[in-house]
N, C-alpha and C positions, 0 to 999 in steps of 0.2 A: 705229762710226758710218760709213756709207756716204760717199763722199767729198762729193756732191751734197747729202744730207741736212744733213752737218755745214757745209758752205759757206753754205746758206740759213739754218741756225742762227744762225751767225755774222753773216750780213749784215741779216735780217730781225730776229732777237729781239734786244733791247735787252741788252747783257752787264752784269753786275755785278762783273766782275772780269775782268783778263787771261788768266786760266789756268782756265776751267771744268772741272769734273770731265768732261763730255762723255759720259758713259755714255747710249746710246740705250736707253731703257726701252721694251720691248713691253708686259709685263704686270707685276703684282705680286700676290703671293698669301702671305699669312701674314705671316712675317719676311724674304721674299725679294724682290728684285728681279729680272727676267730680262730681260736685255739680247739685242739682235740678235745671232745667231751662236750661241745656246743658252747664252751665258755668265750665270751668276747670282751675285748679291752678297747677303751677308746685311746688311739695313739695321740696324746695331746703333746708329743714332740717330735711328730713327723719323721719317724724313723732317724731323728737327729738332723732335722731341717733339709730332708731331701725331698719327701712327699708334699710340696707345697699345694698341690692340687688334689691331696688324698690319694688312696690307693687306687690302682685299675680304672683311673680316668677313661672314659670312652674314647675321647679323641685321641690321646696318647697310645691306648692299645689300636685303634684304627692304623695310625701311622707306623707303629711298629710290623704290623701284619703286612702291611703294604710295601716297606723297606724290605722285609724279611723276604718276600716273594721274587724281589728284584735282585739283592745280593747282599752279602755280609762282607766279611774281610777279603779283600782283593789285593791289596799292597800296602806298604808301609806309608806312613803318614807323609802326605805332600807330594806325592809322585804323580798321583792319578788325579782326573777332575770327578770328583764325586759330588751329585748333586745336592744330598743332604748336608754335607759340611759346606758347600757354597752358600747354600740358602740359609742356614744358621749363622754363619760369619757375617753375611751381609747384614741380616736382621738386626744383629748385636750391634754392628758397627753404626748402623743408623739410629740405635737407641742411645747409645754412649756418647758422652760429651766429644766434643771435637778435640782430636789428638790421640782419640784411642780407635783407631779405624781399621786395625787389622788384627785378627784372631790366630794364635797357635792353640791348637785344641791338644789334650792331653787324655790320660785316662782318670785323674784324680786331682784333687787339691793339692796334696803335697807335692806331686809331678810338676802341677803348674807353679808352685813357689820355686822349687828347683830351678825350672826353666827362667823364671823372671831373675833369680838371682844370678844364674851365668849369663844373662842379657846385660845385667847392670854391671857385672864386673868386665865383660867384654868391652861394653860401651865406655866404661870410664877408665878403664885401666887402673882401679884402686881395689883394695883387698878388703876392706871393712865394712861392716854392717852394723846398722843400728836398729834394735829391737825394743819392746818394753815389757816391764813386768807385770806378770799376768797374762802375757801373749801366749797364743797357741795358733801354731800355722801347719800342724802336721808331724808325722813320725818318723819320716825319712832323716838322715843324718844331718843334710843341710838345712831342712826345715826345724829339726829338734834343736839345732843351735840357737835358733831365735826362740826358742820357748822360755816364757818369763817365769816358769816353776824350775828351780834349781833342781828339784827332787827329781824330776823327770830326765833331765840331762845328765845328772853325775854317773849313773850307770855305764854311761856309752862314750865318755869323753877318752881322748879328746875328739872334739867334733870341728865341723867347718868354721872357720873364723879368720880373724877375731870378730867379735860380737859384743857390741856394749848395750846393756842393757838399761834404759832411762824409766823414770818414773812416768807412768801412764796419765797424761791429762795434766801435766805440769809444765807450764810454758817456759818458766824458768830454768828448766834443765836442757832446752834445746841447745844450748851453747855448745855442748859437747859433740854435736854434728858440725865437723869440719871437712877440710879438703883431703882428708885420708879416707872418707866414707863414700862407698859405692852406691849404696843405697839404703834407705830407712824403710822399714817394714813394718805396717800398722794395720789393725783391725779398726775400722771405723766405729765399731761397738765391738767390745770383746765380750763374747759369749762365755767362753769357759773360765772367764775369771770373775762370773757373777753378774753378767750384764751391766757392764761398766760403760756409761755414756759420756764421751768428753765434752766439753765445750766447743762452739763454734770458733771462738777466739782462739783456742789451743789448735783447734785444726788448721786455721788460716795462718797462725803463726809458723806452724809446721812447714807449711807448703813455701812460706815465704824463706823460711831457712834453708830449705832444700834447693830452692831456685839460687839462694845467695850463695851456696857453697859448691853447686854443682852435683851434689847427691840425687839421685833418682828417688822418687818417692812412690812406694808399691803399696797400693791399697789391698788387704786381703779381703775380698767379700765372698768367700767361700761359703758362709753362712748367711751373712748380712743381704747378700745380693739377690734379686729376682723376687721384689717385694716383701720380703721379711720384715722389714722396718716400717712399712708404710709409704715406701717409696719403692720405685723398681730398682735403685741402687741407693744405699746408703749413703753414699756421696754427696747426693742431691740434698741431704740435710745440712750440710755444711758450706757449700758454695765452693768447694774445692774439687780440682781435677787432678789425679795422681798422673806420674808418667807411665805407670803400669798398674792395670786392676787383674786381680785374680779371681775366677769363679770358679765354682764346682757344686757340690751337694745337689741342689734343685735344677741347676742346669739340663741335665740329661732325663729329665722329667720322670725319675725313677732307676735308670740305667747309668751306670759307670760314666761319666764325662767331666772334664775340667777343661779350663782355658786362661791363658793369659794373653790380655790385649794390650796394644800399644800403639803408638806410631808405626806407620810401614817403615820410616827411616831407621826407627829403633830396632824394630825385629829383623830388619836386615842384616844386622851384624852377626845372625845365627847361620846365614846362608853364605858366608864366604870367610876363607883365611881360618879355618878350613871350610870348605863346602861341607854340608850334614853335620855341622859342629854342635847340632842338637837334634836327635832323632828320636822317634818313637813308633813302635810297631802297631799297637792297636790304639793309641791316642785318636780321638774324633773318628772312632767307629761309627759307619754309617747308619747302622740301628740306634745307637745313642743320639746321634745328630738330629734324625729324623724324630725320635721321640722328644728331644729338646725343643724342636722347634715347633711341634704339636702343642706342647705345655707352654712354651712362652706365648704363643699366638692367644692360647685360652687366658693365660695370665691377664694380657692386655685387654683382650676383647671383653673379659668379664668385670674389668676395673678391679681386680684382685688386691692390688696394692693399696688403694684406696679404701676398699672395704677392711683390709689389714689394720690400717690405721684407726677407723673406726670402732673396730670390734674390740682392738686391742685396749683402747681406751676405757670402753665399757666394763672389760675385764680386770682392768687395773681398780677402776673406781668401787666395782663389787668386792674385789680382795681386799681393798683398803676399809670398806665398811664392816666385813666380817672378820679383819685382823683382831687378834686378841693378843694375851700373854704368849710368850715364844716369838712372836714375829717382830724383827727389829726393823725391816724396810721392806718397800714393794716399789721395783722400779721396772721401768719397761719402754720399750719402742715399738709400735706396730705389735705384731703378735710375736716378740721376744720379748719375754717377761721373767723376771726373777722374784722369788720370794726369799728373803734372808731372814734365816732364823737364829735364834741366840746359841746354837751349838750343832757341832757337827751330828752328835747323837740324834738330835730330833731332826734333822734333816734326813738323815738315812732312816729314820723310824717313819717320817713322813712319806718318804719315797715308797717304802716298802706298805705301808698301809694303804696309800692309794691304787698300788696294784692289786692289794687284794679287794679294793672295792671298785676294779675293773678300769680304772685310768692310769695309763702310763704316762709317769713324769721321770725326772731323775735330775740327779745333782750336777753341780760343774766340776770340771777337773782340777781347775787352778783356786776353786773356793768352796770349802766342802761344808760350808753354812747356806748355800744356796740351792734352793729348787727352781728349776728351769721349766718354762712353759714355752712351748712353740708348736702350736697345733697347726694343722693344715690351714692355708688361707681360705678354704672352702667351708670353714667349720660352721656348724647350723647352730642356732639358738637354743633348740632343745639339747645339743651337744655339749654347748657350754654350760648350760644348767647342770648337766649330770655331772661335768667334770668339778664345776665350782661348789656343787652340794657335797661331793665324795671329799675335796681338799678340806672345806670347811668343817664337815664331821670329822674328817681324821685328826686335825688339827686340835679340836675341841677334845677328843678322847686323849690324845696324846699330852697335851697340856695338865688335864686332869689327873692323868696317870703320874704325871711329874709333881704334883701337889699345888699346882697353880689354881 
């Protein structure tokens, strides 16, 4: 980044950390990010789960151009009939399990979580929520209250509540869900906690407990939805249908878009007593919906969820073969993979070294010993080879430097 642009970036753009990555992006194509000076980087995290089709996919760009020439924003959400909104909602409803046949579009995953929480409280008349240790559901105050890492909650207390946090994946703890609970919010796979995958038995016991107590079950599939785990929706791995599913990230094909989906009768509670009890100005923007529909049709038409399962298994197998000292565990599902290392220091060093080698990876917010891999579902074999070579070489150099 040239000195003036970097200085203005630090001065005028609010910062989220003391050490931003700081790559100046000129363009992006496929799985690659192109920086000033001709350097390119393999985006092995898909912009944190957004670019499931890679960057600048032609089908998505064509849909954006067509919609942009028709109209952009014309009215707050839910008042006008917008073809792009209707088409995407209809397609999602037909793909989701029975009982999730209506869609409320938002701008982001955190906003969709907020809408789901409001729906649960109004429907049940109850106040409490249950979430899990290691959870990440966004950073608005309601979503943050669900966060499983107390370090992120503490500076902003008091938050929406009460919220009970239970051990993730432990069936014996589910007895804490009782008749005071409006909803239980869970990620079918915890990405920010280091790619933690619960058992089928736990998820089915959770569904049964929620049904027994009258608590709504909310699945946060902001990251795991739309093919990332090797199925179109991660719920398919467990044979469980929640009362509400939350989607975002890849939903908009690279543009901002979130949604919470439920039964028509459940979402109807937001439309009366009072009417307009939950509204959004830009939620379900027609440009985002048009891009999202094009991305979804491409995803399905090219069999990308199934491809993610095959490619993910191959990556995990190769990582296991080249794992040496310093690697504590490798786990994954589809193209959501975690490499757990022996120390946070080693994790940070590996991320930095991979970026130096031209491969973008990152660590996870709630587990500082895990490096997350989440490449585009369209990733090619040569690109996988490039990434795994860089990761393996970086690991070998770092472990040698640690005297291993």
